[in-house]
ZAFIZA-217880 format. One line per 2 residues: number of its first residue (from 1); their letters; for each residue x, y, z of N, C-alpha, C. Coordinates in steps of 0.1 Angstrom, whole numbers. Example, Ala and Ser with C-alpha at 12.3 -4.5 7.8 and 13.67 -1.06 7.14 Angstrom:
% residues 2
1> as> 132:-57:78:123:-45:78:132:-33:78; 128:-22:71:137:-11:71:129:0:79
This chain:
% residues 158
1> mi> 823:797:841:821:809:833:817:822:840; 808:821:849:804:831:856:817:836:866
3> ih> 824:827:871:835:831:879:845:839:871; 847:835:860:857:842:850:852:857:848
5> ik> 839:858:845:834:871:844:835:880:855; 832:875:866:833:882:879:848:886:881
7> hl> 856:877:879:872:879:880:876:890:871; 871:889:858:874:900:850:869:913:853
9> ll> 856:914:858:851:926:862:859:932:874; 863:923:882:871:928:895:884:935:890
11> vc> 891:927:881:903:932:876:902:945:870; 892:947:861:889:958:854:886:971:864
13> gl> 877:967:874:874:977:883:887:983:891; 894:973:896:906:977:903:915:985:895
15> ai> 917:982:882:926:988:873:920:1003:870; 908:1005:869:902:1018:868:903:1026:880
17> mg> 901:1021:891:904:1027:903:917:1031:905; 927:1022:903:941:1025:905:946:1036:896
19> at> 940:1037:883:944:1047:874:938:1061:877; 927:1062:884:920:1074:888:922:1079:901
21> sc> 926:1071:910:927:1074:925:939:1085:927; 950:1085:919:961:1094:922:962:1104:910
23> sk> 951:1113:911:951:1123:901:962:1134:903; 967:1135:915:977:1145:917:990:1138:922
25> ls> 1000:1138:913:1012:1131:917:1024:1143:918; 1031:1143:928:1041:1152:929:1053:1151:919
27> tn> 1057:1163:916:1068:1163:906:1081:1170:913; 1080:1169:926:1092:1177:934:1103:1166:936
29> gp> 1104:1154:933:1114:1145:934:1119:1146:949; 1133:1147:950:1139:1146:963:1136:1155:974
31> id> 1130:1167:969:1126:1179:978:1114:1175:986; 1105:1165:982:1093:1163:988:1095:1156:1001
33> gm> 1087:1160:1011:1088:1154:1025:1089:1165:1035; 1094:1160:1047:1096:1170:1059:1111:1171:1062
35> wr> 1115:1183:1062:1129:1188:1064:1130:1196:1077; 1139:1194:1086:1142:1201:1097:1153:1212:1096
37> le> 1151:1224:1098:1160:1234:1097:1170:1233:1109; 1183:1229:1105:1192:1228:1117:1201:1239:1120
39> em> 1207:1244:1109:1215:1257:1110:1213:1267:1099; 1216:1280:1104:1214:1292:1095:1226:1300:1095
41> ys> 1233:1302:1084:1244:1312:1082:1239:1324:1075; 1242:1336:1081:1237:1348:1076:1247:1358:1072
43> kp> 1245:1367:1063:1254:1379:1060:1247:1391:1065; 1256:1400:1070:1249:1413:1075:1244:1421:1063
45> fs> 1249:1419:1052:1245:1426:1039:1247:1417:1028; 1238:1418:1017:1239:1408:1007:1252:1410:997
47> tc> 1258:1422:999:1271:1425:993:1282:1419:998; 1282:1414:1011:1293:1407:1018:1295:1395:1012
49> ny> 1309:1390:1011:1313:1379:1005:1313:1366:1014; 1311:1367:1027:1310:1357:1036:1300:1358:1046
51> ys> 1296:1347:1051:1286:1345:1062:1293:1347:1076; 1289:1358:1082:1295:1361:1095:1286:1358:1108
53> ey> 1274:1354:1105:1266:1351:1117:1260:1337:1116; 1262:1329:1127:1257:1315:1127:1247:1314:1138
55> td> 1236:1306:1134:1226:1304:1143:1222:1288:1144; 1223:1282:1155:1219:1268:1157:1202:1268:1158
57> kr> 1197:1262:1148:1181:1263:1148:1175:1250:1154; 1184:1240:1158:1177:1228:1162:1168:1228:1173
59> se> 1170:1237:1184:1161:1238:1194:1148:1245:1192; 1147:1252:1179:1136:1259:1176:1126:1251:1169
61> gi> 1128:1239:1166:1118:1231:1160:1111:1235:1147; 1120:1239:1136:1115:1245:1125:1114:1234:1114
63> fw> 1102:1233:1109:1100:1221:1099:1096:1227:1086; 1101:1224:1074:1095:1228:1062:1090:1215:1055
65> kf> 1078:1215:1052:1072:1202:1046:1066:1205:1031; 1072:1199:1022:1070:1202:1008:1060:1190:1004
67> ql> 1049:1195:997:1041:1184:991:1032:1193:979; 1033:1186:968:1028:1192:955:1035:1206:954
69> nl> 1027:1217:952:1032:1230:952:1030:1238:963; 1028:1231:974:1026:1237:988:1036:1234:998
71> ls> 1041:1245:1005:1051:1244:1015:1045:1248:1028; 1045:1239:1038:1041:1242:1051:1052:1244:1060
73> it> 1054:1255:1066:1065:1258:1076:1058:1259:1090; 1064:1250:1100:1060:1251:1114:1071:1254:1122
75> st> 1069:1261:1134:1078:1263:1143:1073:1262:1158; 1080:1260:1167:1076:1260:1181:1075:1274:1185
77> am> 1081:1283:1179:1079:1298:1184:1069:1306:1176; 1062:1315:1182:1052:1321:1175:1058:1331:1165
79> ln> 1053:1332:1153:1059:1342:1142:1053:1355:1144; 1041:1358:1149:1036:1372:1149:1028:1372:1162
81> gh> 1030:1363:1171:1023:1364:1185:1010:1356:1184; 1006:1350:1172:993:1344:1171:994:1329:1164
83> tt> 1004:1326:1158:1004:1314:1151:1019:1309:1150; 1020:1297:1147:1034:1291:1144:1035:1284:1132
85> et> 1025:1287:1122:1025:1280:1109:1025:1291:1097; 1034:1288:1088:1033:1295:1076:1030:1287:1063
87> ia> 1023:1292:1054:1020:1283:1043:1027:1291:1031; 1032:1285:1022:1039:1292:1010:1037:1283:997
89> rf> 1036:1291:986:1037:1285:973:1051:1285:969; 1055:1276:960:1069:1275:956:1071:1269:943
91> ny> 1081:1272:936:1086:1265:923:1099:1258:925; 1100:1247:922:1112:1239:923:1118:1235:910
93> dk> 1130:1237:906:1136:1234:894:1150:1229:896; 1153:1216:900:1166:1208:902:1176:1217:911
95> dr> 1180:1229:905:1190:1236:913:1186:1249:919; 1171:1252:918:1166:1264:922:1154:1262:931
97> lq> 1151:1269:941:1138:1268:948:1133:1284:950; 1122:1286:946:1116:1299:946:1104:1299:954
99> it> 1104:1306:966:1092:1308:974:1086:1320:967; 1073:1318:964:1067:1328:955:1056:1337:964
101> kt> 1049:1331:972:1038:1337:979:1039:1330:993; 1038:1339:1003:1037:1333:1018:1025:1339:1025
103> yi> 1020:1330:1033:1007:1333:1040:1010:1329:1055; 1005:1337:1063:1005:1334:1077:992:1326:1080
105> hf> 994:1315:1086:982:1306:1087:975:1308:1100; 963:1311:1101:955:1313:1112:946:1300:1114
107> rd> 939:1299:1124:930:1288:1125:919:1289:1115; 913:1301:1113:901:1303:1106:905:1309:1091
109> rd> 918:1312:1088:920:1319:1075:935:1319:1073; 939:1321:1061:954:1325:1058:954:1339:1054
111> sl> 965:1346:1058:967:1359:1055:980:1361:1046; 978:1366:1034:988:1367:1024:998:1379:1029
113> lt> 1011:1375:1030:1020:1386:1033:1025:1394:1020; 1022:1407:1021:1025:1416:1009:1036:1424:1010
115> da> 1042:1426:1023:1053:1435:1025:1066:1428:1021; 1072:1432:1010:1085:1427:1006:1096:1428:1016
117> nt> 1095:1439:1025:1105:1440:1035:1102:1434:1048; 1093:1427:1051:1090:1422:1063:1100:1414:1068
119> si> 1102:1414:1082:1112:1406:1088:1105:1393:1097; 1092:1392:1094:1084:1383:1104:1089:1368:1102
121> lq> 1094:1366:1089:1097:1352:1086:1112:1350:1086; 1119:1359:1090:1134:1357:1089:1139:1346:1099
123> si> 1132:1344:1111:1137:1334:1119:1135:1320:1113; 1127:1318:1103:1124:1305:1097:1131:1303:1084
125> gi> 1139:1314:1080:1147:1313:1068:1143:1320:1056; 1132:1329:1057:1127:1336:1046:1128:1351:1049
127> rg> 1134:1358:1040:1136:1373:1042:1125:1379:1032; 1116:1388:1038:1106:1396:1031:1093:1384:1030
129> na> 1086:1386:1019:1074:1378:1016:1078:1367:1005; 1089:1367:999:1094:1358:989:1109:1355:990
131> sn> 1114:1344:985:1127:1343:985:1132:1334:974; 1144:1335:969:1151:1327:959:1162:1320:965
133> yg> 1164:1307:963:1174:1300:968:1181:1291:956; 1194:1290:957:1201:1280:950:1202:1268:958
135> ik> 1200:1256:952:1202:1245:960:1215:1240:958; 1223:1241:968:1237:1237:968:1241:1222:971
137> rl> 1231:1216:978:1233:1203:981:1218:1197:983; 1216:1186:977:1202:1179:980:1206:1163:978
139> ts> 1205:1157:989:1206:1142:990:1192:1136:997; 1192:1124:999:1181:1119:1005:1179:1123:1019
141> sc> 1190:1129:1025:1190:1132:1039:1195:1145:1044; 1200:1153:1033:1204:1166:1036:1202:1176:1025
143> mi> 1197:1189:1028:1196:1199:1018:1202:1212:1023; 1209:1219:1014:1215:1231:1017:1210:1242:1007
145> lc> 1203:1251:1012:1197:1263:1003:1205:1275:1006; 1209:1283:996:1215:1295:997:1208:1307:990
147> se> 1205:1316:996:1199:1329:991:1210:1341:990; 1206:1351:987:1216:1363:987:1221:1366:1002
149> nd> 1213:1363:1011:1218:1366:1025:1220:1355:1034; 1214:1343:1032:1214:1332:1040:1217:1319:1034
151> sl> 1223:1311:1042:1225:1297:1038:1218:1289:1049; 1209:1279:1044:1201:1272:1054:1205:1257:1052
153> vf> 1207:1251:1063:1211:1236:1063:1199:1228:1070; 1194:1219:1062:1182:1211:1066:1186:1196:1066
155> yk> 1179:1188:1075:1181:1173:1074:1167:1167:1073; 1166:1157:1065:1153:1152:1062:1148:1142:1073
157> lh> 1135:1142:1077:1130:1132:1085:1125:1121:1077; 1129:1109:1081:1124:1097:1072:1114:1089:1080
């Protein structure tokens, strides 16, 4: 009888811990995880109908990491001479990705980018301090994002 009570208490305790331990679950679906920026196609002006500039990004080590509503972007190159990491808030909705706020991440603080015309993040695929992308392709291993000016090709690290 005592063994059954202990067993019941153990099962109830594990069930309660399991139900409460994951209070934050991602709703990002296939976009979650770490993506490596491989290629960037750019237009000289947003009014152009075609991409005329190609950049192979593989050697730059640019990674976009999506988790919950936070995007961490790292690069092997310094973005502003002080750091290699950018943090951003985003909204994801099946065929759209909107980068809403971007922060330059320093060791002791994050600095919000407020200049809509900044070019500091252009090398990692963001123009200004926010960007809107159409998701043209999203599989378990490949993602293609297209904005007014750029098309970004990513491969997922598993």
